[in-house]
C-alpha positions in Angstrom: 11.5 -8.7 -11.7 8.9 -10.7 -13.6 8.7 -11.9 -17.1 5.5 -13.9 -16.7 3.7 -11.5 -19.2 6.3 -12.1 -22.0 7.2 -15.7 -21.2 4.3 -17.9 -19.9 5.4 -20.4 -17.4 3.5 -23.6 -16.6 2.0 -23.8 -13.2 2.5 -26.8 -10.9 2.1 -27.6 -7.3 4.6 -26.4 -4.9 5.4 -28.2 -1.6 6.7 -26.4 1.4 8.1 -29.6 3.2 8.1 -33.3 3.1 5.0 -34.8 1.4 5.4 -38.4 2.3 7.0 -39.7 5.6 7.1 -43.4 6.2 8.2 -45.0 9.4 10.3 -48.0 9.3 8.5 -51.2 8.8 8.1 -53.3 11.9 9.1 -50.9 14.6 10.0 -47.5 15.9 11.3 -45.7 18.8 14.2 -46.8 21.1 16.4 -47.2 18.0 15.6 -50.9 17.2 13.5 -50.1 14.1 16.7 -48.8 12.4 18.2 -52.2 12.9 15.7 -54.2 10.9 17.2 -56.2 8.0 16.7 -59.3 6.1 17.5 -62.8 7.5 17.8 -61.4 11.1 20.5 -58.9 10.0 20.0 -55.4 11.5 21.0 -52.1 10.1 21.9 -50.4 13.3 25.4 -49.0 13.8 27.2 -47.8 16.9 28.4 -49.7 19.8 27.0 -53.1 21.0 24.8 -52.8 24.2 27.6 -53.7 26.5 26.1 -52.3 29.7 22.7 -53.8 29.5 24.0 -57.2 28.4 26.6 -57.3 31.2 23.9 -56.2 33.8 21.6 -59.0 32.5 24.5 -61.6 32.7 25.6 -60.6 36.2 21.9 -60.8 37.4 21.4 -64.2 35.9 24.6 -65.6 37.3 23.9 -64.3 40.8 20.3 -65.2 40.7 20.9 -68.7 39.5 23.3 -69.2 42.4 20.6 -68.2 44.9 17.8 -70.3 43.0 20.1 -73.4 43.1 19.9 -73.4 46.9 16.1 -74.1 46.8 16.4 -76.8 44.1 18.7 -79.5 45.7 17.2 -82.2 43.3 18.7 -80.4 40.3 22.4 -80.4 39.2 24.7 -78.0 41.0 25.8 -74.9 39.1 29.2 -75.9 37.9 31.6 -74.4 35.3 29.5 -75.7 32.3 26.4 -74.1 33.7 28.2 -70.8 34.2 29.7 -70.9 30.6 26.1 -71.5 29.3 24.8 -68.5 31.2 27.6 -66.3 30.2 27.2 -67.3 26.6 23.5 -66.4 26.6 24.3 -63.0 28.0 27.2 -62.6 25.4 24.7 -63.4 22.6 22.6 -60.3 23.8 25.4 -58.1 22.5 24.2 -59.0 18.9 20.5 -58.3 19.6 20.6 -55.0 17.8 22.5 -56.1 14.6 21.2 -59.7 14.5 18.0 -59.8 16.5 16.6 -63.0 14.9 19.9 -65.0 15.2 20.2 -63.8 18.8 16.8 -65.0 19.9 17.1 -68.4 18.3 20.6 -68.7 19.7 19.5 -67.8 23.3 16.6 -70.1 23.2 19.0 -73.0 22.0 21.4 -72.3 24.9 18.6 -72.2 27.4 17.3 -75.6 26.1 20.8 -77.1 26.5 21.0 -75.6 30.0 17.7 -77.3 31.0 18.7 -80.5 29.3 21.8 -80.7 31.5 19.6 -80.7 34.5 20.6 -77.3 35.9 18.2 -75.4 38.2 15.5 -73.2 36.9 15.8 -69.4 37.6 16.7 -66.1 36.0 18.0 -67.8 32.9 14.6 -67.0 31.4 15.6 -63.3 31.5 17.9 -63.7 28.6 15.2 -65.2 26.6 12.8 -62.3 27.5 15.4 -59.6 26.5 16.1 -61.5 23.2 12.4 -61.9 22.4 11.7 -58.1 23.1 14.7 -57.1 20.8 13.5 -59.4 18.0 9.8 -58.4 18.2 10.6 -54.6 18.4 13.0 -54.9 15.5 10.3 -56.6 13.4 11.5 -60.2 13.6 8.2 -61.3 15.2 8.2 -64.7 13.5 11.8 -65.5 14.8 10.6 -64.6 18.2 7.5 -66.8 18.1 9.6 -69.8 16.7 12.2 -69.3 19.4 9.7 -69.4 22.2 7.7 -72.3 20.5 10.9 -74.4 20.1 11.9 -73.6 23.7 8.6 -74.7 25.1 8.3 -77.8 22.9 11.8 -78.8 23.8 11.1 -78.2 27.4 8.1 -80.6 27.1 10.3 -83.3 25.6 12.9 -82.9 28.4 10.6 -83.0 31.4 8.1 -85.6 30.1 10.0 -88.1 28.0 13.9 -87.5 27.8 14.3 -87.1 31.6 15.2 -90.8 31.9 18.4 -90.4 29.9 19.5 -87.0 31.1 20.8 -85.6 34.4 20.1 -85.6 37.2 19.8 -89.3 38.0 16.6 -90.6 39.3 14.6 -87.6 38.0 10.9 -88.2 37.5 8.5 -86.8 35.0 7.2 -83.3 35.8 3.5 -82.8 36.4 1.6 -81.5 33.4 0.0 -78.8 35.5 3.2 -77.0 35.6 3.1 -76.4 31.8 0.2 -73.9 32.2 2.3 -71.3 34.1 5.1 -71.8 31.6 2.8 -71.3 28.6 1.2 -68.2 30.3 4.8 -66.8 30.8 5.6 -67.3 27.2 2.3 -65.7 26.1 2.8 -62.7 28.5 6.4 -62.3 27.2 5.1 -62.1 23.5 2.3 -59.8 24.5 4.4 -57.4 26.4 6.9 -57.5 23.5 4.0 -56.6 21.0 2.9 -53.8 23.2 6.4 -52.4 23.2 6.6 -52.7 19.4 3.3 -50.9 18.8 4.3 -48.1 21.2 7.8 -47.7 19.7 6.2 -47.4 16.3 3.9 -44.7 17.5 7.0 -42.9 18.8 8.7 -43.3 15.5 5.7 -41.9 13.7 5.4 -39.0 16.1 9.1 -38.2 15.7 8.8 -38.4 11.8 5.8 -36.2 11.9 7.6 -33.6 14.1 10.5 -33.7 11.7 8.3 -33.3 8.7 6.4 -30.4 10.3 9.7 -28.8 11.3 11.0 -29.2 7.8 7.7 -27.9 6.3 7.8 -24.9 8.5 11.3 -24.2 7.6 10.5 -24.4 3.8 7.5 -22.1 4.3 9.6 -19.6 6.1 12.2 -19.7 3.3 9.5 -19.3 0.8 8.0 -16.3 2.7 11.3 -14.5 3.0 12.0 -15.1 -0.8 8.6 -13.6 -1.7 9.2 -10.6 0.5 12.7 -10.0 -0.9 11.4 -10.4 -4.5 8.5 -8.1 -4.1 10.7 -5.4 -2.3 13.5 -5.5 -4.7 11.4 -5.9 -7.9 9.3 -2.8 -7.2 12.2 -0.7 -6.0 14.7 -1.7 -8.6 12.0 -1.1 -11.3 11.6 2.5 -10.1 15.3 2.9 -9.9 15.9 1.5 -13.3 13.3 3.8 -14.9 14.7 7.0 -13.0 18.2 6.1 -13.8 17.3 6.0 -17.5 15.5 9.3 -17.3 18.5 10.9 -15.4 21.0 9.6 -18.0 18.8 10.9 -20.9 18.4 14.4 -19.3 21.7 14.8 -17.6 23.1 17.3 -20.2 19.9 18.8 -21.5 17.9 19.2 -18.4 20.2 18.9 -15.2 17.3 19.9 -12.8 15.1 17.1 -14.0 18.0 14.7 -13.8 18.5 15.8 -10.2 14.8 14.9 -9.5 15.4 11.5 -11.0 18.4 11.0 -8.8 16.4 12.1 -5.6 13.8 9.6 -6.6 16.4 6.9 -6.9 17.8 7.8 -3.4 14.3 7.6 -1.8 13.4 4.3 -3.5 16.7 2.7 -2.6 16.5 3.9 1.0 13.0 2.3 1.4 14.1 -0.9 -0.3 17.1 -1.1 2.2 14.8 -0.5 5.2 12.5 -3.4 4.1 15.2 -5.7 3.2 16.8 -5.0 6.7 13.4 -5.9 8.3 13.1 -9.1 6.4 16.7 -10.1 7.3 16.1 -9.2 11.0 13.6 -12.1 11.2 16.5 -14.4 10.1 18.8 -13.1 12.8 16.3 -13.1 15.5 13.5 -15.7 14.7 10.5 -15.5 16.8 11.0 -11.8 17.9 8.4 -9.3 16.8 9.4 -7.0 13.9 10.9 -3.7 14.7 8.6 -2.0 12.1 5.1 -3.0 11.1 4.6 -4.9 8.0 3.3 -2.8 5.0 -0.4 -2.8 4.2 -2.9 -1.0 2.1 -2.5 2.1 4.2 0.7 2.6 2.2 -1.1 2.4 -1.1 -0.6 6.2 -1.7 3.2 5.6 -1.5 2.9 3.0 -4.2 0.9 5.5 -6.3 3.6 8.2 -5.8 6.4 5.8 -6.6 4.7 4.6 -9.7 4.2 8.3 -10.7 7.9 8.8 -10.3 8.4 5.9 -12.7 6.2 7.6 -15.3 3.0 5.5 -14.5 -0.3 7.2 -13.6 -2.3 5.1 -11.2 -6.0 5.6 -10.6 -7.3 4.1 -7.4 -11.0 3.3 -6.8 -12.6 1.7 -3.7 -16.0 0.0 -3.5 -17.8 -0.8 -0.2 -16.9 0.5 3.3 -13.2 0.2 4.1 -12.5 -2.0 7.2 -9.4 -3.0 9.1 -7.8 -6.1 7.5 -6.0 -9.0 9.2 -2.3 -8.5 9.1 -1.7 -11.4 6.7 -4.4 -10.3 4.2 -3.3 -6.7 4.5 0.3 -7.6 3.6 -0.7 -9.9 0.7 -3.0 -7.2 -0.7 -0.3 -4.7 -0.6 2.4 -6.9 -2.2 0.0 -8.0 -4.9 -0.8 -4.5 -5.9 2.9 -3.6 -5.7 3.9 -6.5 -7.9 1.2 -5.8 -10.4 2.2 -2.2 -10.8 5.8 -3.3 -11.1 4.8 -5.5 -14.0 3.0 -2.6 -15.6 6.2 -0.4 -15.4 8.4 -3.2 -16.7 6.3 -5.0 -19.2 3.5 -2.7 -20.5 3.5 -0.1 -23.0 0.7 1.7 -21.1 1.5 4.6 -18.8 -1.8 4.4 -17.0 -3.0 1.7 -14.6 -6.1 1.3 -12.6 -6.4 -0.2 -9.1 -9.9 -1.2 -7.8 -10.5 -2.5 -4.3 -13.8 -4.0 -3.4 -14.6 -4.6 0.2 -17.2 -7.3 0.8 -18.2 -9.2 4.0 -15.4 -11.6 4.7 -13.6 -11.0 1.5 -11.5 -8.4 -0.4 -11.2 -8.2 -4.2 -8.4 -6.5 -6.1 -8.2 -5.6 -9.7 -5.1 -4.1 -11.3 -5.6 -3.2 -15.0 -3.6 -1.6 -17.7 -4.4 -1.0 -21.4 -1.2 -2.6 -22.8 0.2 -3.7 -25.1 2.9 -5.8 -23.6 6.4 -4.6 -24.7 7.7 -8.2 -25.2 11.2 -7.1 -24.0 13.3 -9.0 -21.6 13.3 -7.0 -18.5 15.8 -9.1 -16.7 13.4 -10.4 -14.1 13.2 -13.8 -12.4 9.8 -14.8 -13.7 8.5 -15.6 -10.2 6.3 -12.5 -9.8 2.9 -14.1 -10.8 3.9 -17.3 -9.0 4.6 -15.3 -5.8 1.3 -13.6 -6.0 -0.5 -16.8 -6.4 1.4 -18.3 -3.4 0.5 -15.3 -1.2 -3.3 -15.7 -2.1 -3.3 -19.4 -1.7 -1.7 -19.1 1.8 -4.9 -17.2 2.8 -7.2 -19.5 1.0 -7.7 -17.1 -2.0 -7.1 -17.1 -5.7 -5.4 -15.1 -8.3 -6.4 -14.7 -12.0 -3.9 -13.0 -14.3 -4.0 -12.7 -18.1 -4.5 -10.7 -21.2 -7.9 -9.0 -21.7 -9.7 -9.3 -25.1 -8.8 -5.6 -25.9 -5.0 -6.3 -25.5 -4.7 -5.0 -21.9 -3.7 -7.0 -18.9 -5.6 -7.7 -15.7 -4.8 -9.2 -12.3 -7.7 -10.2 -10.0 -7.2 -11.3 -6.6 -9.7 -12.7 -4.2 -8.6 -12.7 -0.6 -10.7 -14.2 2.2 -10.6 -12.1 5.4 -10.1 -14.9 7.8 -7.5 -15.8 10.4 -6.0 -18.3 8.0 -2.3 -17.4 7.2 -2.5 -14.5 9.6 -0.3 -14.4 12.7 
């Protein structure tokens, strides 16, 4: 299933997931970062925050009534005061879609409320909620302007304009009280900034988790595709060759044709078993496989199957054999399998040589044939060499494949024997 030897393909980087994930500018977490827009317009959908806005409004109305009892010098809470308080709570319904306009509107209503001489109290809560929403949504400048204008307007009201505004007989407020007001404003902004930073961290963590999950899904799809390609490529190559032999000898040598059909039956049965094992991992992800993954201990089976396809394989081993990590063992088996399949399908040689060299921490594989390449279209996908390179790269190894000076073809794989890529 490979035409890499007859049709060279350019190599390029492959990515198993999302390579670049950016968090929304100005925020994250809680949802507000999705609302950020230009000129105070957010991008969030869904329903307005009815429950929280209603809760804040009720708290402000009830709390202001209690606060008024301790401030007899201020104007009583009348219908206009309640209208202003309810209007501030109603504006909070827009804090997700229009955070900048909301914080400026709430600050303006609060300033009107204080200018009318109504008592101090929980009215500041609507300002705090609006400031938090604006800062977390990325409209920090609007929040700063709103608090600055509110504080500056309050200074004008209590130190200069009090003579012309209710209640009658009001006197200038002491300058010392401005320090707690300034500290309250600074604490509100600081807390909002902390919430913004934390929400951005949550957004980045969610984005990284989503990217990692997508990357793992892509790597799993790639692994399954490689397994299916290698299994089907090898087995179908044997079946194709034996079917041709059987058809050619069906009349002249029925016994040899029967042998070819027997080989086809065995190859197809083995392929079905390996495909079923791969598909089982899709049906029950995370469960251990029912059969062990193939490894170099099945190299004699590959040699026998290649012999059935008319290919003589000579195997040589250098160095003391050792138990390989599962990932490296599977990769080595699939690389040899794919290389022999390419010889059967694309080479005019009927002999191939497999050499395994065991070294400390490394396994080298050489698969050679004397060629020449047939140059025929074997009907493959052209992904064989790419799949071998991906297997080697997953372990931190390399694959070199190309035509030798004498016209033959060589595949050289170098696989580190580490835990990388091994379950």
